[in-house]
C-alpha positions in Angstrom: -0.2 0.1 0.2 1.5 3.5 -0.8 2.8 6.0 1.8 0.5 9.1 0.7 2.4 11.1 2.6 5.4 10.5 0.3 3.1 11.0 -3.0 2.1 14.5 -1.2 5.6 14.8 -0.8 6.6 14.1 -4.5 3.4 16.2 -5.5 5.2 19.2 -3.8 8.7 18.4 -5.0 7.9 18.3 -8.3 5.8 21.6 -8.4 9.0 23.1 -6.7 11.4 21.6 -9.1 9.0 22.0 -12.4 6.7 25.3 -11.9 8.9 27.2 -9.9 12.3 26.2 -11.2 14.2 25.1 -8.2 16.8 23.2 -8.5 16.6 19.2 -7.1 18.5 18.9 -4.1 19.4 15.2 -4.4 19.8 14.7 -0.8 20.0 11.2 1.5 16.1 12.1 1.9 15.0 12.8 -1.6 16.6 9.6 -2.7 14.9 7.8 -0.4 11.3 9.5 -1.4 12.1 8.8 -4.9 13.3 5.3 -4.4 10.4 4.1 -2.1 7.5 5.9 -4.1 9.1 4.9 -7.4 8.0 1.1 -6.3 4.9 2.4 -5.4 4.2 3.3 -9.1 5.9 0.5 -10.6 9.5 2.0 -11.8 12.2 -0.9 -12.1 14.5 -0.6 -9.4 17.3 -0.9 -11.9 15.6 1.9 -13.8 15.6 4.0 -10.5 19.3 3.4 -9.6 20.2 4.3 -12.5 18.3 7.7 -12.5 19.8 8.3 -9.4 23.2 8.9 -10.0 23.0 12.3 -11.1 20.6 15.3 -10.9 19.3 15.5 -14.3 17.9 11.7 -14.0 16.8 12.4 -10.5 14.6 15.3 -12.0 13.3 13.0 -14.8 12.7 10.6 -12.4 10.7 12.8 -10.3 8.6 13.9 -13.3 8.1 10.6 -14.0 6.5 9.3 -10.9 4.3 12.4 -10.5 3.1 11.8 -13.8 2.2 8.5 -13.0 0.7 9.6 -10.0 -1.5 12.3 -11.7 -2.4 10.4 -15.1 -3.2 7.0 -13.2 -5.5 8.9 -10.8 -7.2 11.0 -13.2 -7.6 8.0 -15.8 -9.0 5.7 -12.3 -11.5 8.7 -11.6 -12.9 8.3 -15.3 -13.1 4.8 -15.5 -14.8 4.3 -12.4 -17.4 7.1 -13.1 -18.2 5.6 -16.1 -18.5 2.6 -15.0 -20.7 3.6 -12.0 -23.4 5.2 -14.7 -23.4 2.5 -16.4 -24.0 0.0 -13.9 -26.6 2.4 -12.3 -28.3 2.6 -15.7 -28.5 -1.5 -15.5 -25.7 -2.4 -17.9 -23.4 -4.3 -15.6 -21.8 -5.7 -19.0 -20.9 -2.5 -20.0 -20.2 -0.9 -16.7 -16.9 -3.7 -17.2 -16.0 -1.5 -20.2 -14.0 1.1 -19.1 -12.9 -0.9 -15.8 -11.1 -3.5 -18.4 -10.1 -0.6 -20.5 -8.0 1.2 -17.6 -6.6 -2.4 -16.6 -5.0 -2.7 -20.1 -2.7 0.1 -20.0 -2.8 1.3 -15.9 0.5 0.5 -14.4 0.2 1.5 -10.6 -0.3 -1.3 -8.7 -2.8 0.8 -6.3 -5.4 2.1 -9.3 -5.1 -1.5 -10.7 -6.3 -2.7 -7.4 -9.0 -0.1 -7.1 -10.2 -0.9 -10.6 -10.3 -4.6 -9.9 -11.9 -4.2 -7.0 -14.8 -2.6 -8.5 -14.7 -5.2 -11.3 -15.6 -7.5 -8.1 -18.1 -5.8 -7.1 -19.7 -5.8 -10.4 -19.8 -9.6 -9.9 -21.8 -9.3 -7.3 -25.9 -10.4 -6.7 
């Protein structure tokens, strides 16, 4: 299960680096944050190790982590919303489609798990 405080820290750090142009200070704490949150969004350990070799790689890693969290969250919200509307309209088969489409592209384990849980509820009587 993700550490949402870490996700919030990533969001804030990415905002400061990307939006405000602050340099990324690659401290031990920052490395640990990037390493742990990268694992939570399904970035391979080798990719993380390589990225943490320098400031540019670490900044790119930060951006990718933040993107996976942001884009995946939006994708999940849309799929859940569309699925619920179809379910409420009485079409459980159609309600599965947006969730299955999400599972075809989503890599963040938490978002995949939430879609799978919703699929399971559609199978309940």
